[in-house]
CHARMM-style PDB file with segment names, atoms N, HN, CA, C and O in Angstrom:
ATOM      1  N   ASP     1      93.866  96.450  76.705  1.00  0.00      PROA
ATOM      2  CA  ASP     1      94.391  96.335  78.061  1.00  0.00      PROA
ATOM      3  C   ASP     1      95.884  96.663  78.088  1.00  0.00      PROA
ATOM      4  O   ASP     1      96.606  96.437  77.118  1.00  0.00      PROA
ATOM      5  N   LEU     2      96.317  97.195  79.209  1.00  0.00      PROA
ATOM      6  HN  LEU     2      95.730  97.379  79.997  1.00  0.00      PROA
ATOM      7  CA  LEU     2      97.712  97.570  79.395  1.00  0.00      PROA
ATOM      8  C   LEU     2      98.380  96.634  80.385  1.00  0.00      PROA
ATOM      9  O   LEU     2      97.754  96.153  81.330  1.00  0.00      PROA
ATOM     10  N   GLU     3      99.659  96.386  80.154  1.00  0.00      PROA
ATOM     11  HN  GLU     3     100.167  96.777  79.387  1.00  0.00      PROA
ATOM     12  CA  GLU     3     100.442  95.619  81.124  1.00  0.00      PROA
ATOM     13  C   GLU     3     100.589  96.454  82.388  1.00  0.00      PROA
ATOM     14  O   GLU     3     100.707  97.673  82.259  1.00  0.00      PROA
ATOM     15  N   PRO     4     100.590  95.921  83.561  1.00  0.00      PROA
ATOM     16  CA  PRO     4     100.494  94.511  83.913  1.00  0.00      PROA
ATOM     17  C   PRO     4      99.057  94.042  84.092  1.00  0.00      PROA
ATOM     18  O   PRO     4      98.822  92.954  84.617  1.00  0.00      PROA
ATOM     19  N   PHE     5      98.102  94.846  83.664  1.00  0.00      PROA
ATOM     20  HN  PHE     5      98.293  95.730  83.237  1.00  0.00      PROA
ATOM     21  CA  PHE     5      96.704  94.567  83.967  1.00  0.00      PROA
ATOM     22  C   PHE     5      96.022  93.654  82.952  1.00  0.00      PROA
ATOM     23  O   PHE     5      94.804  93.482  82.993  1.00  0.00      PROA
ATOM     24  N   THR     6      96.800  93.070  82.044  1.00  0.00      PROA
ATOM     25  HN  THR     6      97.789  93.211  82.011  1.00  0.00      PROA
ATOM     26  CA  THR     6      96.230  92.043  81.177  1.00  0.00      PROA
ATOM     27  C   THR     6      96.060  90.749  81.963  1.00  0.00      PROA
ATOM     28  O   THR     6      95.188  89.936  81.653  1.00  0.00      PROA
ATOM     29  N   ALA     7      96.894  90.562  82.978  1.00  0.00      PROA
ATOM     30  HN  ALA     7      97.602  91.222  83.229  1.00  0.00      PROA
ATOM     31  CA  ALA     7      96.806  89.368  83.813  1.00  0.00      PROA
ATOM     32  C   ALA     7      96.315  89.696  85.217  1.00  0.00      PROA
ATOM     33  O   ALA     7      95.950  88.793  85.971  1.00  0.00      PROA
ATOM     34  N   LEU     8      96.302  90.963  85.574  1.00  0.00      PROA
ATOM     35  HN  LEU     8      96.599  91.697  84.963  1.00  0.00      PROA
ATOM     36  CA  LEU     8      95.935  91.402  86.918  1.00  0.00      PROA
ATOM     37  C   LEU     8      94.702  92.288  86.834  1.00  0.00      PROA
ATOM     38  O   LEU     8      94.630  93.175  85.983  1.00  0.00      PROA
ATOM     39  N   ASN     9      93.741  92.055  87.703  1.00  0.00      PROA
ATOM     40  HN  ASN     9      93.800  91.334  88.393  1.00  0.00      PROA
ATOM     41  CA  ASN     9      92.523  92.858  87.734  1.00  0.00      PROA
ATOM     42  C   ASN     9      92.874  94.316  88.037  1.00  0.00      PROA
ATOM     43  O   ASN     9      93.541  94.582  89.036  1.00  0.00      PROA
ATOM     44  N   PRO    10      92.443  95.269  87.199  1.00  0.00      PROA
ATOM     45  CA  PRO    10      92.783  96.678  87.441  1.00  0.00      PROA
ATOM     46  C   PRO    10      91.887  97.334  88.496  1.00  0.00      PROA
ATOM     47  O   PRO    10      91.318  98.402  88.268  1.00  0.00      PROA
ATOM     48  N   SER    11      91.775  96.688  89.631  1.00  0.00      PROA
ATOM     49  HN  SER    11      92.238  95.821  89.816  1.00  0.00      PROA
ATOM     50  CA  SER    11      90.991  97.247  90.736  1.00  0.00      PROA
ATOM     51  C   SER    11      91.753  98.419  91.351  1.00  0.00      PROA
ATOM     52  O   SER    11      92.952  98.571  91.120  1.00  0.00      PROA
ATOM     53  N   ALA    12      91.073  99.230  92.117  1.00  0.00      PROA
ATOM     54  HN  ALA    12      90.099  99.107  92.304  1.00  0.00      PROA
ATOM     55  CA  ALA    12      91.728 100.355  92.786  1.00  0.00      PROA
ATOM     56  C   ALA    12      92.844  99.869  93.702  1.00  0.00      PROA
ATOM     57  O   ALA    12      93.887 100.513  93.815  1.00  0.00      PROA
ATOM     58  N   GLU    13      92.623  98.732  94.354  1.00  0.00      PROA
ATOM     59  HN  GLU    13      91.776  98.209  94.263  1.00  0.00      PROA
ATOM     60  CA  GLU    13      93.652  98.181  95.254  1.00  0.00      PROA
ATOM     61  C   GLU    13      94.907  97.790  94.471  1.00  0.00      PROA
ATOM     62  O   GLU    13      96.024  98.096  94.890  1.00  0.00      PROA
ATOM     63  N   ASN    14      94.721  97.120  93.345  1.00  0.00      PROA
ATOM     64  HN  ASN    14      93.814  96.872  93.005  1.00  0.00      PROA
ATOM     65  CA  ASN    14      95.869  96.708  92.533  1.00  0.00      PROA
ATOM     66  C   ASN    14      96.555  97.909  91.886  1.00  0.00      PROA
ATOM     67  O   ASN    14      97.780  97.929  91.766  1.00  0.00      PROA
ATOM     68  N   LEU    15      95.785  98.899  91.472  1.00  0.00      PROA
ATOM     69  HN  LEU    15      94.790  98.882  91.570  1.00  0.00      PROA
ATOM     70  CA  LEU    15      96.381 100.117  90.923  1.00  0.00      PROA
ATOM     71  C   LEU    15      97.224 100.836  91.969  1.00  0.00      PROA
ATOM     72  O   LEU    15      98.327 101.290  91.666  1.00  0.00      PROA
ATOM     73  N   ALA    16      96.719 100.944  93.190  1.00  0.00      PROA
ATOM     74  HN  ALA    16      95.823 100.574  93.436  1.00  0.00      PROA
ATOM     75  CA  ALA    16      97.461 101.617  94.261  1.00  0.00      PROA
ATOM     76  C   ALA    16      98.779 100.907  94.529  1.00  0.00      PROA
ATOM     77  O   ALA    16      99.811 101.563  94.667  1.00  0.00      PROA
ATOM     78  N   LYS    17      98.765  99.592  94.605  1.00  0.00      PROA
ATOM     79  HN  LYS    17      97.926  99.059  94.493  1.00  0.00      PROA
ATOM     80  CA  LYS    17     100.009  98.836  94.841  1.00  0.00      PROA
ATOM     81  C   LYS    17     100.965  98.991  93.676  1.00  0.00      PROA
ATOM     82  O   LYS    17     102.164  99.177  93.883  1.00  0.00      PROA
ATOM     83  N   TYR    18     100.457  98.918  92.454  1.00  0.00      PROA
ATOM     84  HN  TYR    18      99.483  98.767  92.285  1.00  0.00      PROA
ATOM     85  CA  TYR    18     101.302  99.062  91.266  1.00  0.00      PROA
ATOM     86  C   TYR    18     101.992 100.430  91.255  1.00  0.00      PROA
ATOM     87  O   TYR    18     103.205 100.510  91.062  1.00  0.00      PROA
ATOM     88  N   PHE    19     101.224 101.500  91.460  1.00  0.00      PROA
ATOM     89  HN  PHE    19     100.238 101.434  91.616  1.00  0.00      PROA
ATOM     90  CA  PHE    19     101.808 102.836  91.459  1.00  0.00      PROA
ATOM     91  C   PHE    19     102.793 103.021  92.609  1.00  0.00      PROA
ATOM     92  O   PHE    19     103.826 103.670  92.445  1.00  0.00      PROA
ATOM     93  N   TYR    20     102.481 102.458  93.762  1.00  0.00      PROA
ATOM     94  HN  TYR    20     101.642 101.930  93.896  1.00  0.00      PROA
ATOM     95  CA  TYR    20     103.381 102.504  94.917  1.00  0.00      PROA
ATOM     96  C   TYR    20     104.717 101.840  94.569  1.00  0.00      PROA
ATOM     97  O   TYR    20     105.784 102.419  94.773  1.00  0.00      PROA
ATOM     98  N   ASP    21     104.639 100.623  94.045  1.00  0.00      PROA
ATOM     99  HN  ASP    21     103.772 100.152  93.879  1.00  0.00      PROA
ATOM    100  CA  ASP    21     105.851  99.871  93.702  1.00  0.00      PROA
ATOM    101  C   ASP    21     106.665 100.579  92.626  1.00  0.00      PROA
ATOM    102  O   ASP    21     107.885 100.694  92.748  1.00  0.00      PROA
ATOM    103  N   GLN    22     106.005 101.053  91.579  1.00  0.00      PROA
ATOM    104  HN  GLN    22     105.015 100.960  91.480  1.00  0.00      PROA
ATOM    105  CA  GLN    22     106.714 101.714  90.481  1.00  0.00      PROA
ATOM    106  C   GLN    22     107.351 103.025  90.935  1.00  0.00      PROA
ATOM    107  O   GLN    22     108.491 103.317  90.573  1.00  0.00      PROA
ATOM    108  N   ALA    23     106.635 103.807  91.713  1.00  0.00      PROA
ATOM    109  HN  ALA    23     105.709 103.570  92.007  1.00  0.00      PROA
ATOM    110  CA  ALA    23     107.189 105.071  92.201  1.00  0.00      PROA
ATOM    111  C   ALA    23     108.389 104.827  93.100  1.00  0.00      PROA
ATOM    112  O   ALA    23     109.395 105.527  92.989  1.00  0.00      PROA
ATOM    113  N   ASN    24     108.299 103.846  93.987  1.00  0.00      PROA
ATOM    114  HN  ASN    24     107.482 103.277  94.078  1.00  0.00      PROA
ATOM    115  CA  ASN    24     109.425 103.559  94.875  1.00  0.00      PROA
ATOM    116  C   ASN    24     110.622 103.018  94.107  1.00  0.00      PROA
ATOM    117  O   ASN    24     111.763 103.311  94.464  1.00  0.00      PROA
ATOM    118  N   LEU    25     110.387 102.246  93.074  1.00  0.00      PROA
ATOM    119  HN  LEU    25     109.461 102.008  92.784  1.00  0.00      PROA
ATOM    120  CA  LEU    25     111.478 101.737  92.243  1.00  0.00      PROA
ATOM    121  C   LEU    25     112.237 102.900  91.599  1.00  0.00      PROA
ATOM    122  O   LEU    25     113.467 102.939  91.639  1.00  0.00      PROA
ATOM    123  N   LYS    26     111.514 103.831  91.016  1.00  0.00      PROA
ATOM    124  HN  LYS    26     110.515 103.799  90.984  1.00  0.00      PROA
ATOM    125  CA  LYS    26     112.149 104.982  90.366  1.00  0.00      PROA
ATOM    126  C   LYS    26     112.827 105.897  91.383  1.00  0.00      PROA
ATOM    127  O   LYS    26     113.942 106.365  91.150  1.00  0.00      PROA
ATOM    128  N   LEU    27     112.168 106.152  92.499  1.00  0.00      PROA
ATOM    129  HN  LEU    27     111.263 105.772  92.688  1.00  0.00      PROA
ATOM    130  CA  LEU    27     112.763 107.019  93.520  1.00  0.00      PROA
ATOM    131  C   LEU    27     114.027 106.405  94.104  1.00  0.00      PROA
ATOM    132  O   LEU    27     114.987 107.122  94.387  1.00  0.00      PROA
ATOM    133  N   ASP    28     114.041 105.101  94.287  1.00  0.00      PROA
ATOM    134  HN  ASP    28     113.261 104.519  94.057  1.00  0.00      PROA
ATOM    135  CA  ASP    28     115.229 104.427  94.798  1.00  0.00      PROA
ATOM    136  C   ASP    28     116.405 104.613  93.844  1.00  0.00      PROA
ATOM    137  O   ASP    28     117.541 104.807  94.277  1.00  0.00      PROA
ATOM    138  N   GLN    29     116.126 104.554  92.556  1.00  0.00      PROA
ATOM    139  HN  GLN    29     115.203 104.396  92.205  1.00  0.00      PROA
ATOM    140  CA  GLN    29     117.176 104.718  91.552  1.00  0.00      PROA
ATOM    141  C   GLN    29     117.752 106.129  91.565  1.00  0.00      PROA
ATOM    142  O   GLN    29     118.970 106.300  91.516  1.00  0.00      PROA
ATOM    143  N   VAL    30     116.895 107.133  91.630  1.00  0.00      PROA
ATOM    144  HN  VAL    30     115.906 106.994  91.670  1.00  0.00      PROA
ATOM    145  CA  VAL    30     117.388 108.512  91.524  1.00  0.00      PROA
ATOM    146  C   VAL    30     117.858 109.095  92.853  1.00  0.00      PROA
ATOM    147  O   VAL    30     118.645 110.042  92.859  1.00  0.00      PROA
ATOM    148  N   SER    31     117.397 108.557  93.971  1.00  0.00      PROA
ATOM    149  HN  SER    31     116.758 107.788  93.966  1.00  0.00      PROA
ATOM    150  CA  SER    31     117.786 109.121  95.269  1.00  0.00      PROA
ATOM    151  C   SER    31     118.734 108.217  96.040  1.00  0.00      PROA
ATOM    152  O   SER    31     119.120 108.531  97.166  1.00  0.00      PROA
ATOM    153  N   ARG    32     119.111 107.093  95.435  1.00  0.00      PROA
ATOM    154  HN  ARG    32     118.797 106.838  94.521  1.00  0.00      PROA
ATOM    155  CA  ARG    32     119.978 106.107  96.100  1.00  0.00      PROA
ATOM    156  C   ARG    32     119.439 105.698  97.466  1.00  0.00      PROA
ATOM    157  O   ARG    32     120.185 105.565  98.436  1.00  0.00      PROA
ATOM    158  N   GLY    33     118.102 105.498  97.517  1.00  0.00      PROA
ATOM    159  HN  GLY    33     117.495 105.606  96.729  1.00  0.00      PROA
ATOM    160  CA  GLY    33     117.470 104.983  98.718  1.00  0.00      PROA
ATOM    161  C   GLY    33     117.102 106.022  99.763  1.00  0.00      PROA
ATOM    162  O   GLY    33     116.616 105.662 100.835  1.00  0.00      PROA
ATOM    163  N   ARG    34     117.321 107.298  99.483  1.00  0.00      PROA
ATOM    164  HN  ARG    34     117.716 107.591  98.612  1.00  0.00      PROA
ATOM    165  CA  ARG    34     117.054 108.335 100.486  1.00  0.00      PROA
ATOM    166  C   ARG    34     115.611 108.823 100.492  1.00  0.00      PROA
ATOM    167  O   ARG    34     115.168 109.445 101.457  1.00  0.00      PROA
ATOM    168  N   VAL    35     114.872 108.540  99.412  1.00  0.00      PROA
ATOM    169  HN  VAL    35     115.232 108.034  98.627  1.00  0.00      PROA
ATOM    170  CA  VAL    35     113.489 109.012  99.298  1.00  0.00      PROA
ATOM    171  C   VAL    35     112.605 107.827  98.941  1.00  0.00      PROA
ATOM    172  O   VAL    35     112.978 106.980  98.130  1.00  0.00      PROA
ATOM    173  N   ARG    36     111.425 107.778  99.561  1.00  0.00      PROA
ATOM    174  HN  ARG    36     111.122 108.466 100.220  1.00  0.00      PROA
ATOM    175  CA  ARG    36     110.473 106.722  99.223  1.00  0.00      PROA
ATOM    176  C   ARG    36     109.055 107.221  99.400  1.00  0.00      PROA
ATOM    177  O   ARG    36     108.808 108.193 100.113  1.00  0.00      PROA
ATOM    178  N   VAL    37     108.135 106.551  98.747  1.00  0.00      PROA
ATOM    179  HN  VAL    37     108.336 105.761  98.167  1.00  0.00      PROA
ATOM    180  CA  VAL    37     106.717 106.872  98.857  1.00  0.00      PROA
ATOM    181  C   VAL    37     106.186 106.261 100.145  1.00  0.00      PROA
ATOM    182  O   VAL    37     106.478 105.104 100.447  1.00  0.00      PROA
ATOM    183  N   LYS    38     105.415 107.018 100.901  1.00  0.00      PROA
ATOM    184  HN  LYS    38     105.177 107.958 100.656  1.00  0.00      PROA
ATOM    185  CA  LYS    38     104.823 106.502 102.139  1.00  0.00      PROA
ATOM    186  C   LYS    38     103.568 105.700 101.842  1.00  0.00      PROA
ATOM    187  O   LYS    38     103.394 104.603 102.373  1.00  0.00      PROA
ATOM    188  N   ASN    39     102.687 106.237 100.996  1.00  0.00      PROA
ATOM    189  HN  ASN    39     102.828 107.128 100.564  1.00  0.00      PROA
ATOM    190  CA  ASN    39     101.474 105.515 100.614  1.00  0.00      PROA
ATOM    191  C   ASN    39     100.915 106.095  99.326  1.00  0.00      PROA
ATOM    192  O   ASN    39     101.273 107.200  98.918  1.00  0.00      PROA
ATOM    193  N   VAL    40     100.041 105.340  98.699  1.00  0.00      PROA
ATOM    194  HN  VAL    40      99.750 104.442  99.030  1.00  0.00      PROA
ATOM    195  CA  VAL    40      99.347 105.770  97.484  1.00  0.00      PROA
ATOM    196  C   VAL    40      97.865 105.540  97.701  1.00  0.00      PROA
ATOM    197  O   VAL    40      97.453 104.468  98.143  1.00  0.00      PROA
ATOM    198  N   THR    41      97.068 106.549  97.390  1.00  0.00      PROA
ATOM    199  HN  THR    41      97.403 107.420  97.031  1.00  0.00      PROA
ATOM    200  CA  THR    41      95.612 106.435  97.478  1.00  0.00      PROA
ATOM    201  C   THR    41      95.022 106.637  96.086  1.00  0.00      PROA
ATOM    202  O   THR    41      95.327 107.614  95.402  1.00  0.00      PROA
ATOM    203  N   VAL    42      94.170 105.695  95.682  1.00  0.00      PROA
ATOM    204  HN  VAL    42      93.923 104.901  96.238  1.00  0.00      PROA
ATOM    205  CA  VAL    42      93.466 105.772  94.408  1.00  0.00      PROA
ATOM    206  C   VAL    42      91.990 106.001  94.716  1.00  0.00      PROA
ATOM    207  O   VAL    42      91.386 105.277  95.508  1.00  0.00      PROA
ATOM    208  N   TYR    43      91.426 107.012  94.082  1.00  0.00      PROA
ATOM    209  HN  TYR    43      91.916 107.601  93.439  1.00  0.00      PROA
ATOM    210  CA  TYR    43      90.010 107.331  94.269  1.00  0.00      PROA
ATOM    211  C   TYR    43      89.193 106.684  93.159  1.00  0.00      PROA
ATOM    212  O   TYR    43      89.421 106.936  91.976  1.00  0.00      PROA
ATOM    213  N   GLU    44      88.235 105.842  93.558  1.00  0.00      PROA
ATOM    214  HN  GLU    44      88.051 105.637  94.520  1.00  0.00      PROA
ATOM    215  CA  GLU    44      87.290 105.277  92.592  1.00  0.00      PROA
ATOM    216  C   GLU    44      86.131 106.250  92.366  1.00  0.00      PROA
ATOM    217  O   GLU    44      85.684 106.459  91.239  1.00  0.00      PROA
ATOM    218  N   THR    45      85.664 106.830  93.450  1.00  0.00      PROA
ATOM    219  HN  THR    45      86.027 106.661  94.366  1.00  0.00      PROA
ATOM    220  CA  THR    45      84.607 107.845  93.416  1.00  0.00      PROA
ATOM    221  C   THR    45      84.972 108.900  94.452  1.00  0.00      PROA
ATOM    222  O   THR    45      86.049 108.844  95.046  1.00  0.00      PROA
ATOM    223  N   ASP    46      84.089 109.851  94.667  1.00  0.00      PROA
ATOM    224  HN  ASP    46      83.214 109.896  94.185  1.00  0.00      PROA
ATOM    225  CA  ASP    46      84.338 110.880  95.683  1.00  0.00      PROA
ATOM    226  C   ASP    46      84.409 110.306  97.090  1.00  0.00      PROA
ATOM    227  O   ASP    46      85.017 110.909  97.975  1.00  0.00      PROA
ATOM    228  N   THR    47      83.799 109.158  97.303  1.00  0.00      PROA
ATOM    229  HN  THR    47      83.305 108.669  96.585  1.00  0.00      PROA
ATOM    230  CA  THR    47      83.735 108.587  98.654  1.00  0.00      PROA
ATOM    231  C   THR    47      84.367 107.204  98.768  1.00  0.00      PROA
ATOM    232  O   THR    47      84.368 106.625  99.854  1.00  0.00      PROA
ATOM    233  N   THR    48      84.900 106.663  97.684  1.00  0.00      PROA
ATOM    234  HN  THR    48      84.899 107.134  96.802  1.00  0.00      PROA
ATOM    235  CA  THR    48      85.489 105.322  97.708  1.00  0.00      PROA
ATOM    236  C   THR    48      86.950 105.394  97.295  1.00  0.00      PROA
ATOM    237  O   THR    48      87.284 105.868  96.209  1.00  0.00      PROA
ATOM    238  N   THR    49      87.830 104.905  98.196  1.00  0.00      PROA
ATOM    239  HN  THR    49      87.560 104.519  99.078  1.00  0.00      PROA
ATOM    240  CA  THR    49      89.264 104.934  97.920  1.00  0.00      PROA
ATOM    241  C   THR    49      89.902 103.593  98.252  1.00  0.00      PROA
ATOM    242  O   THR    49      89.327 102.758  98.951  1.00  0.00      PROA
ATOM    243  N   ALA    50      91.100 103.416  97.732  1.00  0.00      PROA
ATOM    244  HN  ALA    50      91.567 104.094  97.164  1.00  0.00      PROA
ATOM    245  CA  ALA    50      91.950 102.284  98.108  1.00  0.00      PROA
ATOM    246  C   ALA    50      93.337 102.863  98.368  1.00  0.00      PROA
ATOM    247  O   ALA    50      93.879 103.590  97.537  1.00  0.00      PROA
ATOM    248  N   THR    51      93.903 102.538  99.523  1.00  0.00      PROA
ATOM    249  HN  THR    51      93.463 101.947 100.199  1.00  0.00      PROA
ATOM    250  CA  THR    51      95.226 103.030  99.892  1.00  0.00      PROA
ATOM    251  C   THR    51      96.164 101.860 100.077  1.00  0.00      PROA
ATOM    252  O   THR    51      95.808 100.847 100.680  1.00  0.00      PROA
ATOM    253  N   TYR    52      97.389 102.014  99.541  1.00  0.00      PROA
ATOM    254  HN  TYR    52      97.678 102.836  99.051  1.00  0.00      PROA
ATOM    255  CA  TYR    52      98.417 100.987  99.737  1.00  0.00      PROA
ATOM    256  C   TYR    52      99.607 101.632 100.416  1.00  0.00      PROA
ATOM    257  O   TYR    52     100.053 102.709 100.020  1.00  0.00      PROA
ATOM    258  N   SER    53     100.125 100.960 101.452  1.00  0.00      PROA
ATOM    259  HN  SER    53      99.763 100.085 101.773  1.00  0.00      PROA
ATOM    260  CA  SER    53     101.362 101.367 102.107  1.00  0.00      PROA
ATOM    261  C   SER    53     102.072 100.104 102.552  1.00  0.00      PROA
ATOM    262  O   SER    53     101.457  99.054 102.734  1.00  0.00      PROA
ATOM    263  N   ASP    54     103.368 100.226 102.722  1.00  0.00      PROA
ATOM    264  HN  ASP    54     103.868 101.080 102.575  1.00  0.00      PROA
ATOM    265  CA  ASP    54     104.160  99.048 103.089  1.00  0.00      PROA
ATOM    266  C   ASP    54     104.849  99.297 104.411  1.00  0.00      PROA
ATOM    267  OT1 ASP    54     105.569  98.430 104.904  1.00  0.00      PROA
TER     268      ASP     54
END
């Protein structure tokens, strides 16, 4: 298992939030707050997705 998913269920919903948070953290650092992720969609199958936005 990989952190942070040793304590957190690696569901599509949790993966979407994790990638959203991590991408925004990095973008904030390099763009000084001028760029941010709008949403992240994780595909479980061709017809099942989880989207996270803030």
